[in-house]
VODO-452961 format. One record per residue (C-alpha): residue in one letter; chain; x, y, z. Coordinates in nm, 3 decimals, m for minus. Each point is the difference from the previous one (the first is absolute). Layout:
REM VODO-452961
<pt "A"; "A"; <X; Y; Z>>,
...
END
This chain:
REM VODO-452961
<pt "X"; "A"; <7.643; 8.884; 10.590>>,
<pt "X"; "A"; <0.198; m0.137; 0.293>>,
<pt "X"; "A"; <0.024; m0.370; 0.067>>,
<pt "X"; "A"; <m0.113; m0.029; 0.360>>,
<pt "X"; "A"; <0.167; m0.340; 0.037>>,
<pt "X"; "A"; <0.339; 0.170; m0.028>>,
<pt "X"; "A"; <0.091; 0.170; 0.325>>,
<pt "X"; "A"; <0.381; 0.002; 0.001>>,
<pt "X"; "A"; <0.238; 0.052; m0.291>>,
<pt "X"; "A"; <0.370; m0.086; 0.008>>,
<pt "X"; "A"; <0.251; 0.190; m0.214>>,
<pt "X"; "A"; <0.364; m0.087; m0.067>>,
<pt "X"; "A"; <0.290; 0.066; m0.238>>,
<pt "X"; "A"; <0.200; m0.282; m0.151>>,
<pt "X"; "A"; <0.298; m0.053; m0.230>>,
<pt "X"; "A"; <0.219; 0.290; m0.108>>,
<pt "X"; "A"; <m0.086; 0.342; 0.140>>,
<pt "X"; "A"; <m0.119; 0.274; m0.236>>,
<pt "X"; "A"; <m0.054; 0.374; 0.051>>,
<pt "X"; "A"; <m0.371; 0.059; 0.053>>,
<pt "X"; "A"; <m0.067; m0.308; 0.211>>,
<pt "X"; "A"; <m0.057; 0.220; 0.304>>,
<pt "X"; "A"; <m0.254; 0.205; m0.194>>,
<pt "X"; "A"; <m0.183; m0.324; m0.085>>,
<pt "X"; "A"; <0.006; m0.114; 0.365>>,
<pt "X"; "A"; <m0.142; 0.336; 0.104>>,
<pt "X"; "A"; <m0.279; m0.026; m0.258>>,
<pt "X"; "A"; <m0.095; m0.354; 0.104>>,
<pt "X"; "A"; <m0.011; 0.088; 0.369>>,
<pt "X"; "A"; <m0.202; 0.319; m0.038>>,
<pt "X"; "A"; <m0.240; m0.151; m0.252>>,
<pt "X"; "A"; <m0.063; m0.295; 0.230>>,
<pt "X"; "A"; <m0.071; 0.234; 0.290>>,
<pt "X"; "A"; <m0.222; 0.216; m0.224>>,
<pt "X"; "A"; <m0.216; m0.309; m0.058>>,
<pt "X"; "A"; <0.001; m0.076; 0.374>>,
<pt "X"; "A"; <0.237; m0.296; m0.019>>,
<pt "X"; "A"; <0.299; m0.067; 0.223>>,
<pt "X"; "A"; <0.335; m0.017; m0.177>>,
<pt "X"; "A"; <0.308; m0.191; 0.114>>,
<pt "X"; "A"; <0.355; 0.031; m0.129>>,
<pt "X"; "A"; <0.191; m0.325; m0.047>>,
<pt "X"; "A"; <0.371; 0.061; 0.048>>,
<pt "X"; "A"; <0.264; m0.147; m0.236>>,
<pt "X"; "A"; <m0.243; m0.151; m0.247>>,
<pt "X"; "A"; <m0.069; m0.372; 0.006>>,
<pt "X"; "A"; <0.280; m0.052; 0.252>>,
<pt "X"; "A"; <m0.178; 0.223; 0.251>>,
<pt "X"; "A"; <m0.328; m0.172; m0.079>>,
<pt "X"; "A"; <0.154; m0.335; 0.096>>,
<pt "X"; "A"; <0.148; 0.147; 0.319>>,
<pt "X"; "A"; <m0.317; 0.188; 0.099>>,
<pt "X"; "A"; <0.169; 0.341; m0.020>>,
<pt "X"; "A"; <m0.323; 0.195; m0.049>>,
<pt "X"; "A"; <m0.095; 0.348; 0.128>>,
<pt "X"; "A"; <m0.321; 0.199; m0.009>>,
<pt "X"; "A"; <0.020; 0.320; m0.206>>,
<pt "X"; "A"; <m0.203; 0.318; 0.032>>,
<pt "X"; "A"; <m0.037; 0.305; m0.221>>,
<pt "X"; "A"; <0.272; 0.179; 0.197>>,
<pt "X"; "A"; <0.231; m0.305; m0.019>>,
<pt "X"; "A"; <0.047; 0.074; m0.368>>,
<pt "X"; "A"; <0.034; 0.377; 0.028>>,
<pt "X"; "A"; <0.312; 0.163; m0.148>>,
<pt "X"; "A"; <0.104; m0.305; m0.203>>,
<pt "X"; "A"; <m0.130; 0.081; m0.348>>,
<pt "X"; "A"; <0.328; 0.173; m0.090>>,
<pt "X"; "A"; <0.229; m0.270; 0.140>>,
<pt "X"; "A"; <0.177; m0.263; m0.206>>,
<pt "X"; "A"; <0.024; m0.363; 0.107>>,
<pt "X"; "A"; <m0.279; m0.156; 0.206>>,
<pt "X"; "A"; <m0.091; 0.055; 0.365>>,
<pt "X"; "A"; <m0.125; m0.360; 0.015>>,
<pt "X"; "A"; <0.342; m0.131; m0.112>>,
<pt "X"; "A"; <0.034; m0.281; m0.250>>,
<pt "X"; "A"; <0.165; m0.340; m0.013>>,
<pt "X"; "A"; <0.006; m0.316; m0.206>>,
<pt "X"; "A"; <m0.126; m0.318; 0.167>>,
<pt "X"; "A"; <0.112; m0.351; m0.093>>,
<pt "X"; "A"; <m0.235; m0.151; 0.257>>,
<pt "X"; "A"; <m0.304; 0.162; m0.159>>,
<pt "X"; "A"; <0.071; m0.196; m0.317>>,
<pt "X"; "A"; <m0.106; m0.315; 0.187>>,
<pt "X"; "A"; <m0.360; m0.088; 0.081>>,
<pt "X"; "A"; <0.098; m0.036; 0.367>>,
<pt "X"; "A"; <0.137; 0.354; 0.001>>,
<pt "X"; "A"; <m0.313; 0.138; m0.160>>,
<pt "X"; "A"; <m0.214; m0.181; 0.259>>,
<pt "X"; "A"; <0.198; 0.173; 0.278>>,
<pt "X"; "A"; <m0.057; 0.333; m0.173>>,
<pt "X"; "A"; <m0.373; m0.061; m0.037>>,
<pt "X"; "A"; <m0.036; m0.106; 0.363>>,
<pt "X"; "A"; <0.160; 0.326; 0.109>>,
<pt "X"; "A"; <m0.241; 0.194; m0.221>>,
<pt "X"; "A"; <m0.293; m0.187; 0.158>>,
<pt "X"; "A"; <0.138; 0.070; 0.347>>,
<pt "X"; "A"; <m0.012; 0.375; m0.073>>,
<pt "X"; "A"; <m0.341; m0.027; m0.164>>,
<pt "X"; "A"; <0.135; 0.116; m0.335>>,
<pt "X"; "A"; <m0.242; m0.106; m0.271>>,
<pt "X"; "A"; <0.141; 0.177; m0.311>>,
<pt "X"; "A"; <0.347; 0.090; m0.128>>,
<pt "X"; "A"; <0.166; 0.266; m0.214>>,
<pt "X"; "A"; <0.353; m0.074; m0.119>>,
<pt "X"; "A"; <0.230; 0.261; m0.156>>,
<pt "X"; "A"; <0.271; m0.156; m0.215>>,
<pt "X"; "A"; <0.089; m0.179; m0.322>>,
<pt "X"; "A"; <m0.079; m0.334; m0.158>>,
<pt "X"; "A"; <0.146; m0.199; 0.290>>,
<pt "X"; "A"; <m0.225; 0.185; 0.243>>,
<pt "X"; "A"; <m0.302; m0.063; m0.222>>,
<pt "X"; "A"; <0.086; m0.369; m0.027>>,
<pt "X"; "A"; <0.015; m0.035; 0.379>>,
<pt "X"; "A"; <m0.331; 0.180; 0.032>>,
<pt "X"; "A"; <m0.153; m0.233; m0.259>>,
<pt "X"; "A"; <0.100; m0.307; 0.204>>,
<pt "X"; "A"; <m0.157; 0.145; 0.317>>,
<pt "X"; "A"; <m0.324; 0.070; m0.185>>,
<pt "X"; "A"; <m0.003; m0.338; m0.172>>,
<pt "X"; "A"; <0.082; m0.203; 0.313>>,
<pt "X"; "A"; <m0.189; 0.193; 0.269>>,
<pt "X"; "A"; <m0.258; 0.212; m0.182>>,
<pt "X"; "A"; <0.114; 0.335; 0.141>>,
<pt "X"; "A"; <m0.097; 0.294; m0.225>>,
<pt "X"; "A"; <0.310; 0.176; m0.129>>,
<pt "X"; "A"; <0.112; 0.269; m0.245>>,
<pt "X"; "A"; <0.355; 0.078; m0.113>>,
<pt "X"; "A"; <0.127; 0.353; m0.074>>,
<pt "X"; "A"; <0.288; 0.000; m0.253>>,
<pt "X"; "A"; <0.307; 0.147; 0.168>>,
<pt "X"; "A"; <0.324; m0.055; m0.194>>,
<pt "X"; "A"; <0.241; 0.241; m0.164>>,
<pt "X"; "A"; <0.040; m0.223; m0.307>>,
<pt "X"; "A"; <m0.353; 0.066; m0.135>>,
<pt "X"; "A"; <0.002; m0.364; m0.111>>,
<pt "X"; "A"; <m0.356; m0.100; 0.092>>,
<pt "X"; "A"; <m0.257; m0.024; m0.274>>,
<pt "X"; "A"; <m0.351; 0.119; 0.085>>,
<pt "X"; "A"; <0.107; 0.351; 0.095>>,
<pt "X"; "A"; <0.161; 0.281; m0.196>>,
<pt "X"; "A"; <0.220; 0.092; 0.297>>,
<pt "X"; "A"; <0.116; m0.164; 0.320>>,
<pt "X"; "A"; <0.071; 0.194; 0.319>>,
<pt "X"; "A"; <0.365; 0.109; 0.014>>,
<pt "X"; "A"; <0.074; m0.015; m0.372>>,
<pt "X"; "A"; <m0.035; 0.374; m0.059>>,
<pt "X"; "A"; <0.224; 0.091; 0.294>>,
<pt "X"; "A"; <0.266; m0.256; m0.097>>,
<pt "X"; "A"; <0.005; 0.125; m0.359>>,
<pt "X"; "A"; <0.032; 0.361; 0.114>>,
<pt "X"; "A"; <0.289; m0.100; 0.225>>,
<pt "X"; "A"; <0.171; m0.166; m0.296>>,
<pt "X"; "A"; <m0.052; 0.307; m0.220>>,
<pt "X"; "A"; <0.149; 0.229; 0.266>>,
<pt "X"; "A"; <0.307; m0.223; 0.019>>,
<pt "X"; "A"; <0.033; m0.017; m0.379>>,
<pt "X"; "A"; <m0.015; 0.381; m0.024>>,
<pt "X"; "A"; <0.285; 0.033; 0.249>>,
<pt "X"; "A"; <0.208; m0.266; m0.173>>,
<pt "X"; "A"; <m0.052; 0.179; m0.334>>,
<pt "X"; "A"; <0.174; 0.309; 0.143>>,
<pt "X"; "A"; <0.323; m0.191; 0.056>>,
<pt "X"; "A"; <m0.040; m0.197; m0.324>>,
<pt "X"; "A"; <m0.006; 0.328; m0.193>>,
<pt "X"; "A"; <0.302; 0.134; 0.189>>,
<pt "X"; "A"; <0.210; m0.293; m0.118>>,
<pt "X"; "A"; <m0.005; m0.232; m0.300>>,
<pt "X"; "A"; <m0.187; m0.265; 0.199>>,
<pt "X"; "A"; <m0.231; m0.288; m0.061>>,
<pt "X"; "A"; <m0.219; m0.074; 0.300>>,
<pt "X"; "A"; <m0.182; m0.326; 0.056>>,
<pt "X"; "A"; <m0.279; 0.067; 0.250>>,
<pt "X"; "A"; <m0.172; m0.303; 0.150>>,
<pt "X"; "A"; <m0.353; 0.040; 0.131>>,
<pt "X"; "A"; <m0.229; m0.251; 0.168>>,
<pt "X"; "A"; <m0.213; m0.235; m0.205>>,
<pt "X"; "A"; <0.081; m0.370; 0.026>>,
<pt "X"; "A"; <m0.283; m0.103; m0.232>>,
<pt "X"; "A"; <m0.143; 0.333; m0.109>>,
<pt "X"; "A"; <0.151; 0.290; m0.192>>,
<pt "X"; "A"; <m0.251; 0.269; 0.094>>,
<pt "X"; "A"; <0.238; 0.203; 0.217>>,
<pt "X"; "A"; <0.280; m0.031; m0.257>>,
<pt "X"; "A"; <m0.215; 0.098; m0.300>>,
<pt "X"; "A"; <m0.161; 0.306; 0.152>>,
<pt "X"; "A"; <0.300; 0.128; 0.195>>,
<pt "X"; "A"; <0.207; m0.056; m0.314>>,
<pt "X"; "A"; <m0.237; 0.208; m0.215>>,
<pt "X"; "A"; <m0.023; 0.273; 0.265>>,
<pt "X"; "A"; <0.377; m0.001; 0.053>>,
<pt "X"; "A"; <0.095; 0.005; m0.368>>,
<pt "X"; "A"; <0.168; m0.340; m0.005>>,
<pt "X"; "A"; <0.186; m0.110; m0.312>>,
<pt "X"; "A"; <m0.122; m0.357; 0.053>>,
<pt "X"; "A"; <m0.236; m0.183; 0.233>>,
<pt "X"; "A"; <0.052; m0.368; 0.072>>,
<pt "X"; "A"; <m0.287; m0.191; 0.159>>,
<pt "X"; "A"; <m0.092; m0.364; 0.074>>,
<pt "X"; "A"; <m0.290; 0.000; m0.247>>,
<pt "X"; "A"; <0.197; 0.109; m0.305>>,
<pt "X"; "A"; <0.256; m0.200; m0.194>>,
<pt "X"; "A"; <0.272; 0.259; m0.058>>,
<pt "X"; "A"; <0.325; m0.188; m0.058>>,
<pt "X"; "A"; <0.343; 0.115; 0.110>>,
<pt "X"; "A"; <0.089; 0.046; m0.368>>,
<pt "X"; "A"; <m0.301; 0.232; m0.039>>,
<pt "X"; "A"; <0.130; 0.204; 0.291>>,
<pt "X"; "A"; <0.350; 0.021; m0.149>>,
<pt "X"; "A"; <m0.145; 0.112; m0.334>>,
<pt "X"; "A"; <m0.187; 0.279; 0.175>>,
<pt "X"; "A"; <0.309; 0.111; 0.192>>,
<pt "X"; "A"; <0.218; m0.014; m0.312>>,
<pt "X"; "A"; <m0.250; 0.224; m0.179>>,
<pt "X"; "A"; <0.041; 0.245; 0.286>>,
<pt "X"; "A"; <0.377; m0.003; m0.046>>,
<pt "X"; "A"; <m0.045; 0.076; m0.371>>,
<pt "X"; "A"; <m0.214; 0.305; 0.076>>,
<pt "X"; "A"; <0.244; 0.119; 0.270>>,
<pt "X"; "A"; <m0.252; m0.051; 0.279>>,
<pt "X"; "A"; <0.179; 0.109; 0.316>>,
<pt "X"; "A"; <m0.211; m0.179; 0.259>>,
<pt "X"; "A"; <m0.240; m0.291; 0.020>>,
<pt "X"; "A"; <m0.233; m0.124; 0.270>>,
<pt "X"; "A"; <m0.111; m0.361; m0.020>>,
<pt "X"; "A"; <m0.285; m0.097; 0.234>>,
<pt "X"; "A"; <m0.005; m0.369; 0.088>>,
<pt "X"; "A"; <m0.270; m0.186; 0.191>>,
<pt "X"; "A"; <0.158; m0.238; 0.251>>,
<pt "X"; "A"; <m0.169; m0.297; m0.169>>,
<pt "X"; "A"; <0.149; 0.069; m0.344>>,
<pt "X"; "A"; <0.060; m0.324; m0.189>>,
<pt "X"; "A"; <0.335; 0.118; m0.140>>,
<pt "X"; "A"; <0.142; 0.095; 0.339>>,
<pt "X"; "A"; <m0.017; 0.263; 0.270>>,
<pt "X"; "A"; <0.170; 0.339; m0.017>>,
<pt "X"; "A"; <0.334; m0.121; 0.138>>,
<pt "X"; "A"; <0.020; m0.296; m0.236>>,
<pt "X"; "A"; <m0.094; 0.208; m0.305>>,
<pt "X"; "A"; <0.250; 0.272; 0.089>>,
<pt "X"; "A"; <0.277; m0.259; 0.016>>,
<pt "X"; "A"; <m0.095; m0.146; m0.339>>,
<pt "X"; "A"; <m0.011; 0.342; m0.166>>,
<pt "X"; "A"; <0.337; 0.096; 0.148>>,
<pt "X"; "A"; <0.150; m0.311; m0.157>>,
<pt "X"; "A"; <m0.127; 0.108; m0.343>>,
<pt "X"; "A"; <0.049; 0.377; 0.001>>,
<pt "X"; "A"; <0.218; 0.263; 0.166>>,
<pt "X"; "A"; <m0.195; 0.299; m0.134>>,
<pt "X"; "A"; <m0.185; 0.064; 0.325>>,
<pt "X"; "A"; <0.107; 0.023; 0.361>>,
<pt "X"; "A"; <m0.251; m0.253; 0.135>>,
<pt "X"; "A"; <m0.167; 0.036; 0.340>>,
<pt "X"; "A"; <m0.270; m0.202; 0.175>>,
<pt "X"; "A"; <m0.268; 0.112; 0.244>>,
<pt "X"; "A"; <m0.233; m0.254; 0.162>>,
<pt "X"; "A"; <m0.293; 0.183; 0.161>>,
<pt "X"; "A"; <m0.123; m0.305; 0.191>>,
<pt "X"; "A"; <m0.218; 0.051; 0.307>>,
<pt "X"; "A"; <0.029; 0.377; m0.025>>,
<pt "X"; "A"; <m0.309; m0.034; m0.219>>,
<pt "X"; "A"; <m0.206; m0.159; 0.278>>,
<pt "X"; "A"; <0.038; 0.283; 0.248>>,
<pt "X"; "A"; <m0.105; 0.359; 0.032>>,
<pt "X"; "A"; <m0.323; 0.192; 0.037>>,
<pt "X"; "A"; <m0.266; m0.117; m0.249>>,
<pt "X"; "A"; <m0.096; 0.232; m0.283>>,
<pt "X"; "A"; <m0.343; 0.163; m0.004>>,
<pt "X"; "A"; <m0.101; m0.258; m0.263>>,
<pt "X"; "A"; <0.086; m0.296; 0.222>>,
<pt "X"; "A"; <m0.172; 0.159; 0.300>>,
<pt "X"; "A"; <m0.322; 0.056; m0.195>>,
<pt "X"; "A"; <0.015; m0.343; m0.167>>,
<pt "X"; "A"; <0.057; m0.173; 0.335>>,
<pt "X"; "A"; <m0.287; 0.195; 0.157>>,
<pt "X"; "A"; <m0.241; m0.091; m0.278>>,
<pt "X"; "A"; <0.097; m0.368; 0.004>>,
<pt "X"; "A"; <m0.017; m0.016; 0.381>>,
<pt "X"; "A"; <m0.354; 0.134; 0.003>>,
<pt "X"; "A"; <m0.100; m0.230; m0.287>>,
<pt "X"; "A"; <0.147; m0.306; 0.174>>,
<pt "X"; "A"; <m0.214; 0.047; 0.311>>,
<pt "X"; "A"; <m0.312; 0.095; m0.192>>,
<pt "X"; "A"; <0.054; m0.301; m0.227>>,
<pt "X"; "A"; <0.013; m0.238; 0.295>>,
<pt "X"; "A"; <m0.315; 0.152; 0.146>>,
<pt "X"; "A"; <m0.175; m0.050; m0.335>>,
<pt "X"; "A"; <0.098; m0.366; m0.013>>,
<pt "X"; "A"; <0.322; 0.011; m0.202>>,
<pt "X"; "A"; <0.253; m0.266; 0.098>>,
<pt "X"; "A"; <0.309; m0.172; m0.139>>,
<pt "X"; "A"; <0.059; 0.303; m0.223>>,
<pt "X"; "A"; <0.258; 0.270; m0.059>>,
<pt "X"; "A"; <m0.130; 0.353; m0.022>>,
<pt "X"; "A"; <0.150; 0.209; m0.278>>,
<pt "X"; "A"; <m0.047; 0.308; m0.210>>,
<pt "X"; "A"; <m0.054; m0.018; m0.377>>,
<pt "X"; "A"; <m0.065; 0.311; m0.207>>,
<pt "X"; "A"; <m0.059; 0.193; 0.325>>,
<pt "X"; "A"; <m0.272; m0.245; 0.111>>,
<pt "X"; "A"; <0.013; m0.238; 0.298>>,
<pt "X"; "A"; <m0.007; m0.367; m0.105>>,
<pt "X"; "A"; <0.011; m0.331; 0.189>>,
<pt "X"; "A"; <0.206; m0.282; m0.152>>,
<pt "X"; "A"; <m0.034; m0.368; 0.087>>,
<pt "X"; "A"; <0.304; m0.197; 0.115>>,
<pt "X"; "A"; <0.003; m0.209; m0.318>>,
<pt "X"; "A"; <m0.002; 0.310; m0.221>>,
<pt "X"; "A"; <0.310; 0.142; 0.174>>,
<pt "X"; "A"; <0.236; m0.281; 0.096>>,
<pt "X"; "A"; <0.212; m0.140; m0.283>>,
<pt "X"; "A"; <m0.097; 0.289; m0.225>>,
<pt "X"; "A"; <0.246; 0.269; m0.105>>,
<pt "X"; "A"; <m0.055; 0.376; 0.012>>,
<pt "X"; "A"; <0.144; 0.061; m0.345>>,
<pt "X"; "A"; <0.219; 0.298; m0.082>>,
<pt "X"; "A"; <m0.163; 0.261; m0.219>>,
<pt "X"; "A"; <0.154; m0.051; m0.345>>,
<pt "X"; "A"; <m0.062; 0.364; m0.087>>,
<pt "X"; "A"; <0.230; 0.104; 0.286>>,
<pt "X"; "A"; <0.274; m0.226; m0.136>>,
<pt "X"; "A"; <m0.046; 0.148; m0.349>>,
<pt "X"; "A"; <0.024; 0.355; 0.137>>,
<pt "X"; "A"; <0.312; m0.084; 0.199>>,
<pt "X"; "A"; <0.175; m0.129; m0.317>>,
<pt "X"; "A"; <m0.094; 0.306; m0.206>>,
<pt "X"; "A"; <0.129; 0.241; 0.265>>,
<pt "X"; "A"; <0.328; m0.182; 0.068>>,
<pt "X"; "A"; <0.179; 0.111; m0.320>>,
END
């Protein structure tokens, strides 16, 4: 099965960190070693690739990291890598270390960078989807999404306690600049009265109608979950607008922010990252390149660059329907 031309595999994390990245690194390293390949960690993503910040990793190098959040390889964004000159520097450093295949762990920006390296220099490469937003098509779940959503639900549960103790309306802002996955599922799990996401066209007037209905039925507390990319405004802006229209509720705002990026990954993210890490290395050794590995209906799949970039991982409409039914 193994491609004997590939001797050394480089692995790196890029873009925003996500819980489970360390589990993916561990899986890539140990799978590479299992197939008698050498594995090198590239520090700080494409920035470290340009600077030649590359270290050899062994099976013990990745011991005791599966439960840790963040990424031991660090991550950074690189303006220089966006230029062909920067990518040439990166490739020369890979050649210097004898690295002849790459595994990237990150989102669409990471995959795009990997695509350019493959297209310009012919280096085999596979991307593992690591982003809390779950916004990449071609996979049912991305690494970090489950942990981030669980973190949001835990926060919502605690906020509900104080909302019930007072006549309060809480606007809770979760991450999701272009994707409402965290908002929709944490909102359903947390019993939100409304969920506002980038993909849906809920107007401010729709929101006021919903809140007014709550006043009429003497609802004593409301939780509104807002994705940060909401088209009608973030949590702070919406809270201000509602306060100008109604004095029924004592309005409070909680922005969860980067709290959702941290923490120990859930069992689901650890297992997902492990499966995708193994599949990434095995895919490369079978000749896969310029693809993102994913999981669809519990099966490993490989998605071409063109099938992923500029395509949207659409929100499940059934989840939106359920959220509306349960919000009364």
